[in-house]
N, C-alpha and C positions, 0 to 999 in steps of 0.2 A: 713775260717769259714764257718762251715756246716749249709745249709738253716734250719732254727728253724722249719719249717713245716715238714722236713723229718727227724729231730733229735727227737728220741723217748723220750727224757727228757721232751720235751715240750707238749708232747701228753695228752690229757685229755680223760675219758671216757675208753670204752674198746680197749685195744691195742692189744691184740691176742684172738684168739678163735679157737676152733676145728669146722672142717666141715666133714661131712660123704663122703668118696670117692664114688663117682657114680658108680664106677665099683665092688668094694669090701666089701664097707661099713666100711672100718677102717677110724678112726680119724685122720684128717691131720691138723696140725697147721698153722694158717695164721696169720700174721702181717696185720693190715688193709690197708696197702699200698701195699701188695704184689699183683701183678696182677694174678699169677698163681702159682702153686706148684706141686711137684711130690709125689704120695702116696708113703711112704717108704715100704709098705706092697706089691702091686701088681705093682707098677712104672708108673701107668696111671697119665699123667699131665692133670690138670684140672683147669678153671678159678676160682677166687676167687668171690663168689657170692655177697659177701659183702664189696669189694675193695672199699676203701674212701681215695679221697685225698682233703679233705675238705680245707686244706690251699690253695690249687691252685685257688679255686672259687674267692678269693680276692687278692691273690699276684700278683703284677705286673710282676714277672719274673717266671711265671708258665710255659709258653710254651718254654722258653729257658731249664727251669728245666726238665721239663719232656717230652717235644715234642709235647704236645697238652693242650688244655685249657679245663679242665672239664665243662660242661655246668651246670648252675643253675637249669634249669628245664627239667628234663629227661623224661617228658611225650612224649608217642610216638604218640600223637595226632598232625598232621599237623606239623612234625619237620620242623625247618627251615634248611636251607642248612649248616650254620654253625655248628649248634648242631649235624646234621646228620653226616657231615664230622667228627667231634670230636669223635662220638660214632664208626663210622667206623674205623677210625685210631687206636683207643685204642683197639678194638676187634682184628684188624689183629695184631698189636703188642704183643698182650697178647697170642693169640692163636698160633703164631708162633715164639715166643721168643726165642726158641733155636737155631733157623735158621736166624741171622741176615741179612744174604747175601740176603734171600728171603724177608724179611721184607723191606730192602733197595731197592730191584727191585720193590716190590708192591708200596712203597711210590713214587718212580721215576714216575712209569705209572700213579699215581694219580695225580702228579703234572703237568705233560704232558696234561692229560685229562682236568684238570682244565684250564689251558690255552687255549685249544683249546676250551672248552665250552663257555669261554667268547666271541670267535669270531663267532662260529658256530650255538649256540643255543642248544635247547634239554633239555630234563628231566634231572637235576641235580642228582636227587636220583638215575636215572639208570645209569647215566655216572659214576659218582664218585664211587658207589659201584661196578658195573662192573669192572672198572680200578683197584680198589684196590685188587680184587679177582682173576683178569685175570691171575696174575703170580703165585698165590700161591699154586694151585694144579697140577701144571705142572708135577709131577711125580706121580700122583694118576691116577686112571681109571676115565672115565668120570662120570660113576654112583657115584662114591665117591667124586668127584669134586662137583657133584650137590646136593648131600646129606650134604657136608660141607658148601657149600654156602648157602643152605635153613636154615640151622642150625644157622650160624652167623648172616644172616639178619633178622632172626625171633628174635634173642636174641636183637638185637638193636632197634626192635619196628617196622620194615616196615610192610606194609600191605601185605596180601597174593598175590594181584594182581600185585604189584611192585615187589615183589620177583620173581613171576613167570615169568615177563618180562625181569628181570635181568637174570635169570637162562637160558631162551631160548637165550638170547644174548651171554652168555659165552658157552653155548652148539654149536651154530652156529659157533663162532669162533674156538671153539676146533676142530669141523669135517672138518671146510673149507667151510662152507655154507655161502651165502651172504643173507644178512638182508638189505632192502631197507628203512633204517632208518637213522637219523642223529644220533642217540646215538651209533648205531653199527659203524658208520664210524668213530666218534671220538674215540672210545675205540679201535677199531683197529689200527688207527695212533697212540694213545698214546703208545700201546704195541711196534709198531715198532719203534718209536722215542726211548722208553726206553731201547730197544735192542741195538740201534745204540749208545746212550750215554754210553752204559756198556761196549762198545768195547774198548780194550786196544791198544794202539799205534796207529799211522797213518796209518799204512798198513792194519791192522785189520779193521779200520774206513772205509777207501777206498774199501775193499772188501766186506764189509756188506752194505756201503751206496748206491750203486747201486740198488741190490734188494729190500732195503728198499723204495727208491725214487719210484720204480715202483707199490709198493703196497699201497702208500699213496692215501687216497681216499678224503681228506678235503683240501680245499685252504691254511688254516691255518697250516696244518701239512706239506704241501710243501714249505710255507715260512719258518716254523721253522727247516726244515732239513737243509737248507742253513747254518744255524749257526752252524750245528754240522758236516758238512762235509768239 
């Protein structure tokens, strides 16, 4: 049986609507639960500005169904860690929907960062956001990655100072500079652990494992790597 909340027969109110493409201005039809769509005129993919998962706000199975639980209060003022994480994950899933391997890598890095954060401390806003965005722009120039990160972080409601800290951390990791902060050490280790976890086969893991172990900067990261090698 299909989930009633995602079955259009049970929907009320405005089910579909047109949104102007930000590139060419053509009308693009969205259903209210579509995260993003591609403009049929110019091919530009963009996010649905009116996306709605109303049923998931009360449904017990929301996380299993959608992969996240939409928060009830989307106010950007003093967002809690859980609400922020939901917004971040949703933004990354929608932004990189055509590239599921990239999304999976971002979520893996995020999960490792979350584990290390509980042991090492640090600002969860900076750690979780940087971890999610660390892998997403790997094939872009540094300037493009910075612009992309600023846009995504601004859309989820983070303040300018926090966005600047996250982007600085990502830039340092990208160019190989060191930052003497716990947030930098956690994100660096989370990325390394995600790389190791993605290795296929025992031989690949062994060859990747030694360099990864040498780069780890946190005690929690060094403990975690033992389970992966």
